[in-house]
DODRENMI-465782 format. One record per residue: z, y, x of N, C-alpha, C in turn. Coordinates in steps of 0.05 Angstrom, whole numbers, plus 5000, padded with zeros to 4 digits. Layout:
N
ZYXZYXZYX ...
This chain:
163
138975561189141775361187140775241163 140675341133140175201106138574881109 136374981133134774691132135774511146 136574561165138674381184141174271167 142874351155145374291142143474081118 141274181109138973891079138673711095 137873741118136973501132139373351148 140973411149143773361159145573121134 146373281113146773211087145273021076 142573021077140572801068140472601080 141072551113141072401132144072261126 145272401118147672301116148972161085 146772161061146072091042145071811044 143071821068141571541062143571411078 144871441097146171301123148271121105 149371331097152471201073151271061048 149471121038148371001018147070621029 146470731044145170341065146970281069 150670391084153470211084154270161056 154070341031154370141006153369961000 151269921006150169661002150069431021 150669491040150869291073153769161073 155969321056157669191071159769001052 160668861053161668651050164568661038 166568881041168468971026167869171012 169269080990168269340961169469560958 171969520976173369830980172369940995 171169891022169370021033167170141026 165769931010164169991002164070330977 166570220966166570520948166770670958 168070740982169371061007165771051016 164070911017161671041036159771051007 161271030982159671110961160871340948 162771480959164371740958163271960974 162271861002160271981016158672061011 157271831000155171900990154472120967 156172090950156072250929157072580940 158472630955159572870965156972960980 155172810996152772960999150373050989 150272890974148672950950150073230938 152473260939153273480924152873700940 152373680973151273880986148573930987 146973760980144473880972143973960951 144973870937145074080906145274340909 147974410924148274680928146474780933 145474630963143974850977140774830963 140574670937137074720925138474980903 140275080905141175300877141875230857 143774990860145174960834148174850834 149275060835152275030850153374900822 152374900800153874720779154274470779 151774350780151574060789152273960814 152074130839154074060855157374030856 157874190840161174220819161873890817 160073850793159673680773159473440798 158573390808157973230836160673060837 162573260851164773250870166673170843 166573480818169573320800168373090793 166372990777166372750764164872580776 163472560790163872400797164772260831 164672410842166272360870169672370866 170072470844173172420831173672260811 173172270790174172160769173471920767 169671830774169171650772169371450787 169771540820169471400837172771300840 174271390833178271240834177771140810 176571140788176370930766175270670782 173370690795172070470812173970340819 175070500848177970430868179970310849 181170400829183070270808182170040800 179570010787179069760777178669560800 177469520818176669300848179969250861 182069500858185069380866185869230842 185169380829186769240800185968850794 183368850800181868570802182168410831 183368590841184568460875181168330885 179468470880177168370894176168350923 175968160934176368120955173868000965 174068070998170468051013169367911012 166967941009163967751001164067531023 163167321015163367101041160067081049 159766931065157466801063156666621046 153766541037153466311028151066151048 152265841053150065761081148065631072 146165771087142765631079141765731054 142665991049140366261027138166391039 138266461057136366661074136366851062 138966961059139567191049138767521072 139567441092139267631116135567661121 134167441111130867501117130267671103 131467581075129067751041130767931044 133667991062134068311066133968491073 132268351108130068471124127668561110 126168421091124368511087125068701067 126668681050126668951023127069301049 128669181072129069471082127069491094 125669351114122969451120121069561096 120969491077118769531047120069841038 122969841045124170151036122770371057 123070291077123970481107119870491094 119170281095114470431092114570591069 117170631040115470701020116871031033 119570991046121171271044119371411065 117071331090116271341111113071521079 111771391072110071501057110371741046 112671591020114071891011113972181016 115172111047115872391073113072451075 111772291080109172451095107772621071 107472471047106172671027107472881017 110272871019111773071014111073321033 110873281056110773451083107273561091 105773451074102273551071103173771051 104473731026103873911007106074211013 105274411013107774701015109374610990 111574630988113774600964114374910958 113774970928114975250921116575260896 117875390895119875480868118875290843 119975250835119375070804119275280785 116675330772116475600749118875520721 119675730726121975690701124475540710 124875510725127775340735129475550733 131675490722134675510723136675370714 137675350742140475160739143175350745 143375560736145975690742148175610717 149975610727152175590713152975620679 152075900681151576000650150175880642 147375780643144975660628145575380631 146975270648147374950647149974970623 151475070625153575160600152175140577 151175320578149675350544148075110541 146674880550144774640547147474470535 149074410554150474270554152174210530 154174410525156474470506154374600480 151474540468150874720450151174390433 150074430408150274190386148973990388 146473930409144573860412145973600426 147473620448149373470460152373420459 152373490418154773350418156173060417 154472880402154372570404153572450424 152972600445152472440467155572460481 157072650480158672730490160672530477 161572520456163672360436162771990440 159571900451158071690452160371580481 159471800498162071700524163771750527 165971880502168371740502169771500488 168271570474167671140464167470940481 165671100501164170810520165470730539 167971060545169971060569172370830553 173470910535175170810513174870590519 172870410511171970130511172870060541 171370110556171470080592174470000594 176270170589179070270596179969990577 179869910549180469750546179769520553 177469430565175969130576178769170603 178469440620179569300637182369170640 184369440616186669230614186668910597 183868900578184568630584183868410602 183168560615181168370645184668360659 186268470658188468530679191068330675 190968320641193168180632193267870633 195767800644196167560648197567380629 196267380604196767180591197866830599 198966760588200166530601199266250566 
């Protein structure tokens, strides 16, 4: 049952990721990205990492995607229009064929070798909390908060309509 759920979540992640890059409406593309992040959360949960699965839903699919949607709606981004005579569809088709070939090659390599558990792998909630909240990552968290504040100030500056 777990294997079927894993492959279903993986297929949903791939299909919704293709919708993200193929969609011309940025709002629909953001919604498809939320589906992709949710299916990745299911994959993390099935791989025995409930903490990463919860972070995937809370942080990425929740907070970050709400911020993306807020900025898209604030800036009133319109649907992308076709540029005549650019040949973008042919280039996109070639890139898609190359990606499919690379994924097929990677899948055959992975199916030939029997995976086993990684030695010393511990992704429990307790271990992840010990690592993330250690003094080693203190400056990373502080730098992230400064970057988010700078992005917020930038979004407000872009949204202002000064005459």
